[in-house]
N, C-alpha and C positions, 0 to 999 in steps of 0.2 A: 221529236226523231230522237235515238239512240246514236252515241257519237259513233262516226264511220272510223273503222280502221283501214287506211290504205296504203303501198307502197311507196315508198320515197319516190320512185321513176313515175308514178302517175299523179304525185301532187299537183305538180304546175297545172296539168289537163283540167284537173276537177275546179284547181281555184278559178281558172278560166271560163267554164262551163258556169260557176255560180255567179259569176263577176254578169256573164251574158245574159242566163236566166230573169234576173233584176232587173239588168242594166241593157237591153238587146241594141243591137247595132239600126239605128234609123238614119236614112237620107237626108234627113234636114232636124239638127237637133238647135236650129234658132231660139227655140222657145224658151230654153234653158235660162236664156237672158232675161226672161221676161219679168221674174218675181222670184228673187233668190233666196226668200224664206221659203217655197215652197219648191224649189229644184232638190230634185232627189241627189244623197248625197251616200256614198258606202266608207264604211270602214273595213280594213282587212287585218285582223290581229294573230297573230304569231305570236308563241311561247313555249319556250323552253325549260320544261318541269321535269324534273328525275328523269332524266336521260330519254324523255319521250318530247315530240314537237305538237304541239296542240293549235289547231285552226280554228277560228270563229269569225261571224261577222255583225256588222252593225248596218241597219240599215233604214234611212227615213231622209230626215230634213235636215239644215241647220239648227234649226229649235229642237228637234226630238227623233231622236233614231231609238230603234229596237232592235232585238237578237234577232238574228234568222236562226229558223231551226237547222239548219245545215252547218255541222261542225265536223271535223275530221281529226284524227289523231294518227301519228305516225310513231312507231315505237322504237324510234332514234333521233338523233338531234339531223335534221334535214341538214346537207351540206349547203355554202353560200351560194353554190350555183343556180338552187333552185329559186334564192328570193333575187337574183340577178335576173335571172328569167321573167320571175315577174315583174320586176321594175322595169324592166326592157319592154314589158308587153303593156303596162299602163303607158309609158313613154310614149310608144308608137302611138296611143290614141290622145292622150292630156300629156301635149310635149312641154309643160313647164312644170317645174319643180318650183312650187308655192311657198315653201318653208322644210325646214329638217331641223331636228331637235333630240339632242343629246347629252342636255345638261347632266342628267341623271345617268348613269350610264349603261343603269339598267334597263330603263326605259326609252328606247329609240322611236321617232317616229318621223315621218317624212309624209308631204301632203304634194299633191297633184293637180292642177286646173288646166282646163283648155286652152290653147293657146289659138285664139279666134282669129281666123282667115277664113277666103273659099272653100279651100280645101276641106278646111274643118267642119264644115256643116255636116259632113256625111262621120258617124264617129257613135259610142258607145252613149247611151241615150243617162247620162248622169252627171251632173255637177263636179264637184269637189270629190277627191279619192284619197282617202290617207290609209297608210301602211302602218303599222303599230308592231314593234318587235319587244317583248319582256323576255328579258335573258335570267330574270331570277336570281340576282345576283352573284351569277356566274360572268366574273370581271375575265377573265381571259377569253372566253366564248364573244363577249361581247366586245371585247379590244378587236380580236379576230376579223369578227362580219362588218363592224362598223368601218374600219380601215380598208376592208374590200372595198365596199360600198364608197368610199368617201374617193377612192383610190380610181374606181370606174368612171364615175361622172363627176369628177372634181371641174372638166368643161362647163359644166351645166351649174353647177352648183357655184363657182365663182360670181355667179350673178344674182346668188339669192341673198337679201338681205340679213337673213335670218344666220345662215350657214357664216357671213362675212364679221356678222358679231359674235357667234360661238369661237370662229376662228381668232380674233382679235382678242377676246376672252383666255381661250386656253395659250396663245403665245404670249400673251402679259404674266400668265402663272409659270409659264416654263421660264423668262425671262427672270422671274423675281426667285426661281427656285436654282434655278443657273447660277446667277451673280452671287449669291447668298451663301453660296456652296464651294467655290473657288477662291483661291488663295491671292495674293497680289501680283504675284508673278503672272498667271494667267489673264488677271485683268488688264495687268499691262501688254501682255500678247494681244487682247482683245482691242485694245486700243490703239496699238500698233498694226494690225490688220482695218482697223475703220480709218486710219491715216492715210491709207493707198487711196481713197477715196475724200479729198477735204470740204467737198459740200455737205457728205454724211457726216463726219465730223462736226463739221461747225453747226447741223443741225441737232447734234445730241449735246453739244454743250450748250445749246441755249436753252436746253431744260435743266442745267445744272441748279444745284439748291442755291437760293439766291444769296442766302447769309453765306456760304461758300465763296461764290463770285465777290461780296463785299469784301470777304476779309482779304481775298486773293489780291484783288486791287489795292489794299490797305498797304500789303507789303511793296506796291511801286509807286513811283511818282508817275503822274500824269496830267497832261496837258491837252486842250482841245484845239484841232487845226482842220479847219475846211468841214467841219460836223464830223470829224472820225476821231475817235478818241484813239490817243497815243499812248505806251506805257513806254517808260524808261526805269530799268530794276535799279534800286537803291545799289549804292556802292558803300560796303562795308568800310 
C-alpha cells in the first residue's frame, strides 16, 4: 500500500483505528498471559524527517514482528499534543510504563504493559505496546518533545526502574559538568548551602577522597575516646 498523506488533526484517530484493527477490544484478554512468546505485540514508530512526520507499525510477537502495510505521512512536524494524545490513549488501557529510553536523544522509546487486575480483563487484545520516536539528529526538537513527555508523566515514570537509572546517569553527568566549571567561591557557596542540612553534609563528606581524608587527619593530633574520634588542632 502506498504511504497515506493525512492532515495532522486526523492523525490520532487514524493511529487509534490501526491499533484497534490489529488489536481489537475484547471482554476477556486473560489468555494473553498464557504464552508470552505468542502474545501479540505492537510497535508504533514516528519519524521526523525533512519537515515531515512519518508513521509506521510493526506487529507480531516478542520473537518476531513484521511491518504493517498501513503507513502515513504528515507534511509537517506534528506537535507534541498529538503524541501526548496517543500516550494517554495507550495508558488508558495499558496502565503501566514498563520502560523508557532516551540514551541517544535522537531515538526515544517507551514501553507500555497491562496492569493486571479485575477491571483490566476488558481491553485491547495486545501485550506490550512500544512507542518509538526518531528525531533524525534534530536535537532541539528532541529535547522539546522529550521534556514535554517527562513533565507530563513524571508521577508514573518515577516508579519505572529504567527512568530512575537514566535520571541518575543524567544528574551524575550534570554534577560532573557543573562542579568542574565553577570557581572556588561558588564551590564554597555550595558547601555553605549544604551546611544548612548537617546530615546531608555528613553524607557528602563520607564520600570524600580517602587520601584527602588521611592528609587532613595528619595535620591534627587525635585520640580515641568512647569509640569516637576526637581531633585537636595542632598549635603552631
